[in-house]
C-alpha positions as CSV (number, residue, x, y, z in Angstrom):
1,M,50.1,24.6,40.7
2,L,50.8,21.4,39.3
3,V,54.2,19.6,39.5
4,N,55.7,16.5,38.5
5,N,53.7,13.8,39.7
6,S,50.6,15.8,40.2
7,L,47.7,13.6,39.6
8,V,45.4,14.3,37.0
9,L,41.9,12.5,35.2
10,Y,42.9,12.8,31.4
11,K,40.3,10.9,29.4
12,N,38.5,9.0,32.4
13,A,41.5,7.6,33.5
14,A,44.3,8.5,35.8
15,A,46.9,10.4,34.6
16,A,50.5,11.8,36.5
17,I,52.2,15.1,35.1
18,T,55.6,14.1,33.9
19,G,57.4,17.5,33.4
20,E,56.3,21.3,32.7
21,C,54.0,22.4,30.2
22,V,55.8,23.5,26.7
23,S,53.5,25.3,24.6
24,G,50.4,24.8,26.5
25,K,50.5,20.9,26.7
26,F,51.9,19.3,29.5
27,P,53.8,15.9,29.5
28,V,51.3,13.2,31.2
29,R,52.2,9.6,31.6
30,F,49.5,6.4,32.0
31,R,48.2,2.8,31.6
32,T,47.1,1.7,28.4
33,A,47.2,-2.6,30.0
34,P,46.5,-3.3,33.5
35,A,49.1,-6.0,34.6
36,T,48.1,-9.9,33.7
37,Q,50.3,-12.6,35.5
38,T,52.1,-12.9,32.5
39,K,52.4,-9.9,31.6
40,S,53.5,-6.6,33.2
41,A,51.3,-3.4,32.6
42,V,51.6,-1.2,29.5
43,Y,52.3,2.7,30.0
44,G,51.8,5.6,27.2
45,T,52.3,9.2,27.4
46,Q,51.0,12.2,25.3
47,S,51.1,16.1,25.2
48,V,47.7,17.5,26.7
49,R,46.0,20.4,27.0
50,N,44.9,22.0,30.5
51,K,41.4,21.8,28.8
52,D,41.5,17.8,28.4
53,F,41.7,16.6,32.0
54,L,41.1,17.8,35.2
55,V,43.3,18.1,38.5
56,L,42.8,15.2,41.3
57,S,45.6,16.2,43.1
58,E,47.9,18.8,42.5
59,T,50.1,17.4,45.5
60,P,52.5,14.3,44.0
61,V,51.9,11.1,44.4
62,S,54.6,8.8,45.4
63,S,54.0,7.1,41.7
64,L,51.4,6.8,39.1
65,E,51.8,3.0,40.4
66,N,51.1,3.3,43.8
67,A,48.0,5.0,43.1
68,L,46.8,2.8,40.4
69,S,47.2,-0.2,42.9
70,F,45.6,1.5,45.9
71,A,42.6,2.0,43.7
72,D,43.2,-1.5,41.7
73,T,43.0,-2.7,45.9
74,N,40.2,-0.8,47.9
75,A,38.0,1.5,45.8
76,P,34.5,0.0,45.9
77,S,32.9,-1.5,42.5
78,A,29.4,-0.2,41.3
79,D,28.2,-3.5,43.3
80,D,29.6,-2.1,46.4
81,M,27.7,1.4,45.9
82,Y,24.4,0.2,45.6
83,D,24.8,-2.2,48.7
84,A,21.9,-1.1,51.3
85,Q,24.9,-2.6,54.1
86,P,28.1,-2.2,52.3
87,K,31.0,-3.8,53.1
88,N,34.1,-2.0,51.4
89,A,35.2,0.7,53.7
90,M,35.4,3.4,51.2
91,A,32.0,2.9,50.7
92,V,30.8,2.5,54.2
93,Q,32.5,6.3,54.5
94,L,31.0,8.0,51.8
95,K,27.8,6.4,52.5
96,E,28.3,7.6,56.7
97,C,29.7,11.4,54.6
98,Y,26.6,11.6,52.8
99,E,23.6,11.1,56.2
100,L,25.8,13.3,57.8
101,L,25.6,16.3,54.8
102,V,21.7,15.7,54.5
103,S,21.2,16.5,58.4
104,D,21.9,20.5,56.8
105,E,19.9,20.8,54.2
106,E,22.1,23.6,52.9
107,T,25.3,22.0,53.0
108,A,23.2,19.0,51.3
109,A,22.0,20.6,48.1
110,A,26.0,22.7,47.7
111,P,29.0,21.1,45.1
112,M,31.8,20.1,46.8
113,G,35.2,20.5,45.3
114,F,36.8,17.3,45.1
115,E,39.7,17.3,47.7
116,E,37.8,18.8,50.4
117,L,35.2,16.2,49.5
118,V,37.6,13.0,49.9
119,S,38.9,15.3,52.7
120,L,35.3,14.7,54.5
121,F,34.9,11.0,54.4
122,R,38.5,9.9,54.4
123,G,39.3,12.3,57.3
124,T,42.6,13.6,55.3
125,F,43.4,14.0,51.6
126,H,46.4,11.9,50.5
127,A,47.4,12.1,47.0
128,D,48.2,7.9,46.3
129,E,44.5,7.7,47.3
130,A,43.3,10.2,45.6
131,W,42.3,8.1,41.9
132,A,40.4,5.2,44.2
133,A,38.5,8.0,45.8
134,Y,37.2,9.6,42.6
135,C,36.5,6.2,41.8
136,A,34.3,5.4,45.0
137,L,32.4,8.8,43.5
138,K,32.0,7.8,40.1
139,N,30.2,4.6,41.5
140,T,28.6,6.1,44.1
141,V,24.6,6.2,44.7
142,Y,25.1,9.0,46.9
143,F,26.6,11.8,45.1
144,N,26.6,13.1,41.4
145,Q,29.5,14.6,39.8
146,S,28.3,18.1,38.2
147,L,28.6,18.8,34.7
148,K,28.5,22.7,34.9
149,A,31.6,21.9,36.8
150,Q,33.6,19.7,34.8
151,M,32.7,22.1,31.6
152,D,34.6,24.9,33.7
153,G,37.9,22.8,34.2
154,K,37.2,21.9,37.9
155,L,35.9,18.8,39.8
156,E,33.1,18.9,41.6
157,F,30.3,16.5,43.7
158,V,26.5,17.4,44.6
159,P,24.8,15.7,47.1
160,R,22.0,13.2,45.4
161,P,18.1,14.7,46.8
162,Q,17.0,11.1,49.0
163,S,14.2,10.4,46.2
164,E,17.0,9.9,43.3
165,I,19.2,7.9,45.3
166,D,15.7,5.6,45.8
167,E,14.9,5.4,42.7
168,L,18.4,4.6,41.5
169,M,18.5,1.2,44.4
170,R,15.5,0.4,43.3
171,R,16.4,0.4,39.3
172,A,19.8,-1.6,40.7
173,D,17.5,-4.0,42.8
174,E,15.4,-5.0,39.7
175,K,18.4,-4.8,37.7
176,S,19.9,-7.8,40.1
177,R,17.1,-9.7,40.1
178,E,16.5,-9.3,36.4
179,G,19.6,-11.8,36.5
180,E,17.6,-14.2,38.6
181,I,14.3,-13.6,36.4
182,R,15.8,-14.5,33.5
183,A,18.5,-17.2,34.1
184,A,14.7,-19.0,35.7
185,F,13.2,-18.4,32.3
186,I,16.2,-20.3,30.5
187,S,15.4,-23.0,32.4
188,R,11.8,-23.2,32.2
189,L,12.6,-22.9,28.7
190,K,14.9,-25.6,28.3
191,S,12.7,-27.8,29.6
192,R,9.8,-26.5,28.1
193,K,7.7,-25.6,30.3
194,L,7.6,-21.3,30.1
195,D,4.4,-19.5,32.3
196,L,2.5,-18.6,29.9
197,P,1.3,-15.5,28.4
198,D,4.0,-14.0,30.5
199,D,7.1,-16.1,29.5
200,A,6.5,-14.8,26.0
201,R,7.5,-11.5,26.5
202,Y,11.1,-12.9,26.4
203,M,10.9,-15.2,23.4
204,V,10.6,-11.7,20.5
205,D,14.1,-12.3,20.0
206,V,13.2,-16.1,18.6
207,E,10.2,-15.0,16.5
208,A,12.5,-12.3,14.9
209,L,15.2,-14.9,13.8
210,A,12.1,-17.7,13.2
211,L,10.5,-15.3,10.4
212,G,13.5,-14.5,9.4
213,K,14.0,-10.7,10.8
214,T,17.6,-11.1,12.3
215,D,20.1,-13.6,12.1
216,K,20.7,-13.8,16.3
217,S,18.8,-14.7,18.9
218,R,20.3,-13.4,22.8
219,T,18.0,-16.5,24.2
220,M,18.4,-19.2,22.0
221,H,22.2,-18.3,22.2
222,D,21.5,-18.1,26.8
223,A,20.0,-21.2,26.0
224,H,23.0,-22.6,24.1
225,F,20.8,-23.8,21.5
226,K,21.5,-23.7,18.2
227,E,20.5,-20.4,16.3
228,T,18.8,-21.4,13.3
229,P,15.2,-20.2,11.8
230,E,14.4,-24.0,11.7
231,N,15.4,-24.5,15.3
232,A,13.7,-21.5,16.4
233,H,10.4,-22.1,15.0
234,K,10.7,-25.8,16.5
235,I,11.0,-24.3,19.9
236,L,8.1,-21.4,19.2
237,L,6.2,-24.9,18.4
238,E,7.3,-26.9,21.7
239,T,6.8,-24.1,23.8
240,G,3.2,-23.1,22.8
241,I,3.9,-19.6,21.4
242,W,3.1,-20.6,18.1
243,P,0.4,-23.2,16.8
244,I,1.3,-25.6,14.2
245,T,-1.0,-23.2,11.9
246,R,1.9,-20.2,12.1
247,N,2.9,-19.8,8.2
248,P,6.5,-18.0,9.0
249,Y,7.6,-18.5,5.2
250,P,6.6,-15.3,3.4
251,L,7.6,-12.6,6.0
252,R,10.7,-15.1,6.2
253,W,11.7,-14.2,2.1
254,G,10.9,-10.8,3.0
255,L,7.3,-10.4,2.0
256,S,4.5,-8.9,2.9
257,M,0.7,-10.6,4.1
258,Q,-0.3,-7.3,2.7
259,S,-2.1,-6.5,-0.6
260,A,-0.7,-3.2,-2.0
261,K,-2.0,0.1,-0.2
262,E,-2.1,2.5,-2.6
263,G,-4.9,2.7,-4.9
264,L,-4.8,3.0,-8.8
265,A,-7.6,5.9,-10.1
266,S,-11.1,4.9,-9.8
267,P,-12.3,4.9,-12.3
268,P,-9.7,4.5,-14.8
269,K,-9.0,8.4,-16.9
270,D,-11.2,8.4,-19.6
271,E,-9.9,8.5,-22.7
272,E,-10.6,7.2,-26.4
273,R,-11.4,3.5,-26.7
274,V,-12.9,1.2,-29.3
275,T,-16.0,-0.7,-28.1
276,V,-15.6,-4.2,-29.6
277,P,-19.1,-5.8,-30.4
278,G,-21.3,-9.4,-28.7
279,V,-20.1,-10.5,-25.7
280,S,-16.6,-12.0,-24.3
281,Y,-15.8,-14.5,-21.6
282,A,-14.1,-14.3,-18.6
283,I,-13.6,-18.1,-17.9
284,D,-11.7,-18.9,-15.0
285,N,-12.4,-21.4,-11.9
286,A,-14.5,-21.1,-8.9
287,W,-12.7,-19.6,-6.5
288,S,-10.8,-16.8,-8.7
289,A,-11.4,-13.3,-7.6
290,D,-9.6,-11.5,-9.8
291,P,-10.6,-12.4,-13.4
292,D,-8.1,-10.6,-16.2
293,D,-9.0,-12.5,-19.6
294,A,-11.4,-12.4,-22.1
295,V,-12.0,-14.1,-24.9
296,A,-14.5,-14.4,-28.3
297,F,-14.4,-14.4,-31.4
298,D,-15.9,-12.4,-33.8
299,G,-15.9,-14.6,-37.4
300,T,-12.9,-13.0,-38.7
301,Y,-10.3,-11.7,-35.3
302,L,-10.2,-13.5,-32.1
303,W,-9.9,-11.2,-29.6
304,V,-8.2,-12.0,-26.1
305,H,-9.0,-9.2,-23.8
306,I,-6.1,-8.2,-20.9
307,A,-6.8,-6.1,-18.0
308,D,-5.5,-2.6,-18.4
309,P,-3.7,-1.4,-15.0
310,A,-1.3,0.0,-17.2
311,S,-3.7,2.6,-18.0
312,T,-3.3,3.5,-14.4
313,V,0.2,3.0,-13.4
314,M,2.8,5.2,-15.4
315,P,6.6,4.1,-15.1
316,G,8.1,5.3,-12.6
317,S,5.3,6.2,-9.9
318,S,5.3,4.8,-6.7
319,I,2.7,2.2,-7.8
320,D,4.8,0.9,-10.8
321,D,8.3,0.9,-7.5
322,A,5.6,-0.9,-5.2
323,A,4.7,-3.4,-7.8
324,R,8.3,-4.2,-9.4
325,A,9.5,-4.8,-5.7
326,R,6.9,-7.5,-5.3
327,G,7.4,-8.9,-8.4
328,S,4.1,-10.3,-8.3
329,T,1.0,-11.3,-6.2
330,L,1.9,-13.4,-3.6
331,Y,-1.3,-16.6,-3.6
332,I,-0.7,-18.8,-0.4
333,P,-3.3,-21.7,1.7
334,E,-4.1,-18.6,3.7
335,G,-5.3,-16.0,0.5
336,A,-3.8,-13.5,-1.7
337,S,-1.1,-10.4,-1.2
338,R,-1.7,-8.5,-4.1
339,M,0.9,-7.1,-6.2
340,L,-1.6,-3.9,-7.2
341,C,-4.2,-2.5,-4.4
342,E,-7.7,-5.0,-4.0
343,D,-9.7,-2.4,-3.6
344,S,-9.0,-1.4,-7.0
345,L,-10.1,-5.1,-8.7
346,S,-13.4,-4.0,-9.3
347,D,-12.1,-1.0,-11.4
348,Y,-9.3,-3.2,-13.5
349,A,-10.2,-7.0,-13.1
350,L,-12.9,-7.9,-16.3
351,G,-16.3,-8.7,-15.7
352,L,-16.5,-7.3,-12.0
353,N,-18.7,-4.1,-13.2
354,E,-20.8,-4.3,-16.1
355,I,-18.7,-2.7,-18.8
356,S,-14.7,-3.5,-18.5
357,R,-11.8,-1.7,-19.8
358,A,-8.8,-3.3,-21.4
359,L,-6.1,-3.7,-23.2
360,S,-7.0,-6.3,-26.3
361,F,-5.0,-8.1,-29.2
362,R,-7.1,-8.5,-32.3
363,I,-4.9,-12.1,-33.9
364,L,-5.6,-13.0,-37.2
365,L,-5.1,-16.7,-37.8
366,D,-4.0,-17.8,-41.0
367,E,-5.2,-21.0,-42.3
368,S,-2.8,-23.4,-40.4
369,G,-4.2,-21.2,-37.0
370,A,-0.5,-19.3,-37.0
371,V,-0.8,-15.4,-35.8
372,A,-0.7,-14.0,-39.6
373,D,-1.3,-10.4,-37.6
374,C,-1.9,-8.7,-34.2
375,S,-3.3,-5.8,-33.4
376,V,-3.4,-4.5,-29.9
377,L,-6.0,-1.8,-28.7
378,K,-7.7,0.0,-26.1
379,T,-10.9,-1.2,-25.9
380,I,-14.6,-1.5,-23.6
381,V,-15.7,-4.8,-23.3
382,D,-18.8,-6.4,-22.2
383,V,-17.2,-9.3,-20.3
384,K,-19.4,-12.6,-19.2
385,R,-18.0,-14.7,-16.5
386,L,-18.3,-18.5,-16.6
387,T,-16.7,-20.6,-14.4
388,Y,-14.9,-23.8,-16.3
389,E,-17.5,-26.0,-15.1
390,Q,-19.8,-23.3,-17.0
391,A,-17.7,-23.2,-19.9
392,D,-17.2,-27.0,-20.5
393,E,-21.3,-27.3,-20.8
394,L,-21.7,-24.6,-22.9
395,K,-19.0,-25.8,-25.8
396,D,-20.8,-26.6,-27.9
397,T,-22.3,-23.2,-28.3
398,P,-22.2,-20.5,-31.4
399,E,-20.3,-18.6,-28.7
400,L,-18.1,-21.3,-27.9
401,A,-17.5,-23.5,-30.1
402,P,-15.0,-21.9,-32.1
403,L,-12.6,-21.0,-28.8
404,F,-12.9,-25.0,-28.8
405,K,-11.9,-25.0,-32.3
406,I,-9.1,-23.0,-32.5
407,A,-7.8,-24.5,-29.2
408,E,-7.2,-27.3,-30.8
409,R,-6.4,-26.5,-34.0
410,N,-2.9,-24.1,-32.0
411,I,-2.1,-27.5,-30.3
412,H,-1.7,-29.6,-33.1
413,R,0.5,-26.8,-34.7
414,R,2.4,-26.4,-31.6
415,N,2.9,-29.8,-31.4
416,K,3.9,-30.3,-34.4
417,A,6.6,-28.2,-34.1
418,G,7.5,-29.6,-31.3
419,A,6.2,-28.3,-27.7
420,V,6.5,-31.0,-25.1
421,Q,3.0,-30.8,-23.0
422,I,3.5,-32.1,-19.5
423,S,0.1,-32.9,-17.4
424,L,1.6,-33.5,-13.7
425,P,-0.6,-33.8,-10.3
426,E,-1.7,-30.1,-8.9
427,V,-3.3,-29.6,-5.4
428,H,-5.3,-26.5,-4.1
429,I,-5.1,-26.0,-1.0
430,T,-7.0,-23.9,1.3
431,V,-7.4,-23.0,5.1
432,D,-10.5,-22.2,7.1
433,P,-10.2,-18.9,8.6
434,E,-11.1,-19.6,11.6
435,T,-11.2,-23.0,12.0
436,K,-7.7,-23.6,10.6
437,Q,-8.9,-27.2,9.1
438,V,-6.9,-27.4,6.2
439,S,-8.7,-28.9,3.2
440,I,-6.7,-30.3,-0.2
441,Q,-8.6,-31.1,-3.4
442,N,-7.1,-32.4,-6.6
443,E,-6.7,-30.1,-9.3
444,V,-9.0,-31.1,-12.3
445,H,-8.4,-29.4,-16.0
446,P,-11.3,-29.2,-17.7
447,Q,-11.5,-28.9,-21.4
448,S,-12.6,-24.8,-21.3
449,S,-9.1,-25.0,-19.3
450,E,-7.1,-25.7,-21.9
451,M,-9.0,-23.6,-24.1
452,V,-8.2,-20.5,-22.3
453,R,-4.2,-21.8,-22.1
454,E,-4.2,-22.0,-26.1
455,M,-6.4,-18.1,-25.8
456,M,-3.3,-16.7,-24.2
457,L,-0.1,-18.4,-25.7
458,L,-1.8,-16.4,-28.9
459,A,-2.1,-13.4,-27.4
460,G,1.4,-13.5,-25.9
461,E,2.9,-14.9,-29.5
462,G,0.5,-11.9,-31.0
463,A,1.9,-9.2,-28.5
464,A,5.7,-10.5,-29.4
465,R,5.1,-10.6,-33.1
466,F,3.2,-7.3,-32.7
467,A,6.3,-5.4,-30.4
468,F,9.5,-6.8,-33.2
469,K,7.0,-5.4,-35.9
470,N,7.4,-2.4,-34.3
471,S,10.2,-2.0,-32.8
472,I,9.3,-1.9,-29.3
473,P,11.5,-2.6,-26.5
474,F,10.2,-5.7,-24.7
475,P,10.3,-8.6,-22.8
476,Y,10.9,-11.8,-25.2
477,V,10.8,-15.2,-23.5
478,S,12.0,-18.2,-24.6
479,Q,13.5,-21.7,-23.8
480,E,16.4,-23.5,-25.2
481,A,14.8,-26.5,-27.1
482,P,15.1,-29.9,-25.0
483,T,17.3,-33.1,-25.4
484,I,14.3,-36.1,-24.6
485,P,15.9,-39.2,-24.8
486,D,13.2,-42.2,-27.0
487,D,12.6,-44.4,-24.0
488,I,10.6,-42.3,-22.9
489,P,7.9,-44.4,-20.1
490,E,4.7,-44.0,-20.3
491,G,2.0,-42.6,-17.7
492,L,2.8,-40.4,-14.9
493,A,6.6,-41.7,-15.2
494,G,7.1,-40.2,-18.6
495,Q,5.6,-37.3,-17.5
496,F,8.6,-37.1,-14.7
497,R,10.9,-37.6,-17.0
498,L,9.9,-35.0,-19.6
499,R,10.2,-32.5,-17.1
500,R,13.7,-33.2,-16.0
501,C,15.0,-32.8,-19.6
502,M,13.1,-29.1,-19.8
503,R,15.5,-25.8,-19.9
504,R,15.1,-23.2,-18.0
505,R,13.3,-20.0,-19.8
506,S,15.1,-16.8,-19.9
507,V,13.5,-13.6,-20.8
508,G,15.6,-11.0,-23.0
509,V,15.0,-8.7,-25.1
510,T,15.7,-10.4,-28.6
511,P,12.7,-12.9,-29.5
512,G,13.7,-16.2,-29.6
513,V,11.8,-19.5,-30.2
514,H,10.1,-21.1,-27.1
515,S,10.7,-24.5,-27.3
516,G,8.8,-25.9,-24.7
517,L,5.9,-24.2,-26.3
518,G,6.5,-25.2,-30.3
519,L,6.5,-21.2,-30.7
520,G,9.4,-18.9,-32.5
521,M,8.7,-16.1,-30.5
522,Y,6.5,-15.6,-27.3
523,S,6.1,-13.0,-24.4
524,Q,3.7,-13.1,-21.4
525,V,1.1,-10.1,-21.3
526,T,-2.0,-11.8,-19.8
527,S,-1.4,-10.8,-16.3
528,P,-1.0,-7.4,-15.5
529,L,-2.8,-7.5,-12.5
530,R,-0.7,-10.5,-10.6
531,R,2.5,-10.3,-12.7
532,Y,5.1,-7.9,-12.6
533,S,6.7,-8.4,-16.2
534,D,3.3,-8.6,-17.2
535,L,2.9,-4.9,-16.3
536,I,6.1,-3.9,-18.0
537,A,5.1,-5.5,-21.0
538,H,1.7,-3.4,-21.1
539,M,3.1,0.2,-20.4
540,Q,5.5,-0.3,-23.4
541,L,2.8,-1.2,-25.7
542,R,0.3,1.8,-24.0
543,A,3.1,4.0,-24.8
544,F,3.7,3.0,-28.3
545,I,0.0,3.3,-29.0
546,D,-0.1,6.3,-26.9
547,G,3.3,7.7,-29.2
548,R,4.9,8.6,-25.2
549,K,8.0,7.6,-25.1
550,L,9.4,4.2,-24.4
551,L,11.2,2.0,-21.8
552,D,14.8,1.3,-23.5
553,K,15.9,-1.7,-23.5
554,D,18.4,-1.6,-20.5
555,T,16.4,0.2,-19.0
556,M,13.4,-1.8,-19.0
557,L,15.9,-5.4,-18.9
558,M,17.1,-3.9,-15.3
559,R,12.9,-3.6,-14.0
560,I,12.2,-6.8,-15.1
561,S,15.3,-8.3,-13.1
562,E,14.4,-6.7,-10.3
563,G,10.9,-7.7,-10.6
564,D,12.0,-11.3,-11.4
565,A,13.6,-10.9,-7.5
566,G,10.5,-9.7,-5.8
567,S,8.9,-12.9,-8.0
568,Q,11.2,-15.4,-7.5
569,A,10.7,-14.5,-3.5
570,A,7.5,-15.1,-3.6
571,H,7.6,-18.6,-5.7
572,K,9.8,-19.7,-3.4
573,A,7.6,-18.7,-0.3
574,E,4.3,-20.3,-1.8
575,R,6.3,-23.7,-2.6
576,K,7.4,-23.4,1.6
577,S,3.8,-22.5,2.2
578,N,2.6,-25.5,0.6
579,T,4.6,-27.7,1.6
580,H,4.1,-26.3,5.3
581,W,0.3,-26.4,5.1
582,T,0.6,-30.1,3.7
583,L,2.0,-30.7,6.7
584,V,-0.3,-29.1,8.8
585,Y,-2.9,-31.1,7.0
586,L,-1.3,-34.6,8.0
587,L,-0.7,-33.4,11.3
588,Q,-4.5,-32.7,11.5
589,N,-5.4,-36.1,10.0
590,P,-3.4,-38.9,11.3
591,D,-5.1,-41.3,10.0
592,W,-4.6,-40.1,6.1
593,T,-3.0,-43.2,4.0
594,G,-2.7,-42.6,0.1
595,D,-1.4,-43.9,-3.0
596,A,2.3,-42.7,-3.9
597,I,3.0,-43.8,-8.0
598,C,6.4,-45.2,-8.8
599,V,7.9,-42.2,-11.1
600,D,11.5,-43.1,-11.1
601,K,13.6,-46.5,-10.2
602,G,17.3,-45.1,-11.0
603,L,18.3,-43.0,-7.9
604,K,19.1,-44.9,-4.9
605,Q,15.8,-44.5,-3.3
606,P,12.9,-45.0,-5.8
607,Q,10.9,-41.7,-6.6
608,F,7.5,-41.5,-5.4
609,S,4.9,-39.1,-6.5
610,I,1.8,-38.4,-4.5
611,P,-0.8,-37.2,-6.0
612,S,-3.9,-36.7,-3.5
613,L,-1.4,-34.1,-1.9
614,G,1.0,-32.7,-5.0
615,M,4.5,-34.1,-3.3
616,E,7.1,-36.4,-4.3
617,T,9.2,-38.6,-2.2
618,Y,11.9,-40.3,-2.3
619,F,11.1,-44.2,0.2
620,T,11.8,-48.2,-0.6
621,P,8.5,-50.4,-0.6
622,N,8.5,-53.4,1.0
623,S,8.7,-55.1,-2.5
624,E,10.0,-54.4,-5.9
625,V,7.8,-52.3,-7.9
626,E,7.7,-50.8,-11.5
627,L,7.5,-47.5,-13.1
628,N,3.7,-46.2,-12.3
629,Q,2.7,-48.7,-9.5
630,S,0.7,-47.6,-6.9
631,V,2.0,-48.6,-3.4
632,K,-0.1,-47.7,0.0
633,V,1.4,-45.0,2.5
634,K,1.3,-43.0,5.1
635,A,2.7,-40.3,7.1
636,A,5.8,-40.3,9.8
637,N,8.1,-38.7,11.6
638,I,6.7,-35.2,10.6
639,N,9.5,-32.4,11.1
640,L,7.3,-29.3,10.5
641,P,10.4,-26.6,11.1
642,E,12.6,-29.1,8.5
643,L,9.4,-29.1,6.3
644,T,10.1,-32.7,6.0
645,V,8.1,-36.3,6.6
646,D,8.4,-39.5,5.8
647,F,6.0,-41.6,4.0
648,I,5.9,-45.4,4.4
649,P,4.2,-48.6,3.2
650,V,1.3,-49.2,4.9
């Protein structure tokens, strides 16, 4: 029978009954915060149901404070109970009690009531010692509390089998040694002398931080290292976990290193298409694997044929959703991670099969070279692939000469309208997949590449005019006019000055002037295999041609915005990756020297362009330099994790 100061277990803590049961509830008192050097213990009270507590002692304690104080002083800790040779008195008694009980197998297997068991290992039962005894039993490896009895409102304990005790002791020993093992590992980490490959398993969280998968690292915290992705990268390099060729940036920006998996329909569905007479030409770099445009002139019309994945990819489909999440194909020196399934390229790229299916822009030009009319057609095209170099050799042939003439006239027209032509050094970076050796080659721009660019601009202008004429909600690209000063210098310095004058482009549903291109209206439609904004433009054009429902302006803008987020992440990862591999190239070629061309003198330090690396830098030369003057430099202080390098005059 419970009386005042009967001791109970309430919410895994000791509590004392303070009165009679009222409406099925007992008033109890318990400690909510222990005493400290500056504050007394804090106690609380609560009325609780009988089923919400377990009885530790019906015999009253002298006071709850005395029961708690005895436990604080005498109850063994969990560590005491896992010690094979315990020193705590209660721990010793519990071990001896267990050994006595297990000599009788029947007794050992039977559950024992709390008071009976305490009386056995303590010699007698004292209410003030009940809480300390319970704490000892909860911590010991020798007895286990019966959950079944607890559900019935009783407090009972069962001796554990020796095999279970041995396993618990083994785990405890391993856990205690883990601390020693980890401490030794942290010491090795601080000195950057890991035992590889064994220590690599402890660096998983450091790798996760370096790859942007988390913003915390217990390992770096324990070693007192600053927890940043750059510092994690630095430590992985210094300890030999990562080679210098490990590129973390795509994953750090949340991008997949694998191309999209879900394939497009193969072959594309049969539908009515116009067969375009003659041969059209897909002209691109020799290393291009995804040709998505081809051009031809039939004497009346300029034809710009574009790959037609929108024949399969429907708005809101799983392929559309995946492409929108990526935003664009990721191009890094290691290779391409494609927005659409790579296995589908042969069916949808142009010129990879004998006959190509395309969405074609048939453009009629006026005498000035402007777009007089544009039709959009689903077509079958005979495409021949050419490299830029091959096209340059054929530029005077009857098939290609008209295209070069149209391009020349279009450049003149756009320049007359205020187009800004900027030409900056570009490089192509490749990485050997086996040796990881980096190669950097300057990009050259053959005449045919300029011709193809003009054809694509005409297609973009034609598509914008077609969409506007037919009231199709469409992604128009515009750019405000730059403010260009009169004192633009000559040469490369002038090109850099022009770049700073340019305004950001914008995408909207209302056509506007693209001043940088010198076009009254414009849209990008020529890369639907690798750019989501182009793909959604194709979806709108195809829906209009087929008489299907169009995406409304708000839905289209929202999806373009989502695609742009992924595309911007890809651009940032590409830029960081290119810098990473350029620095790897410099580490692999420590004797490198190159020309740095002064492009600006108006800042604290002159700005230089290094064309052979495609890099820009700032440094103070040994003597005064003029704009466009070249200075021979070498690389120093290469910091791969921070993507920094100093260039110093030779």
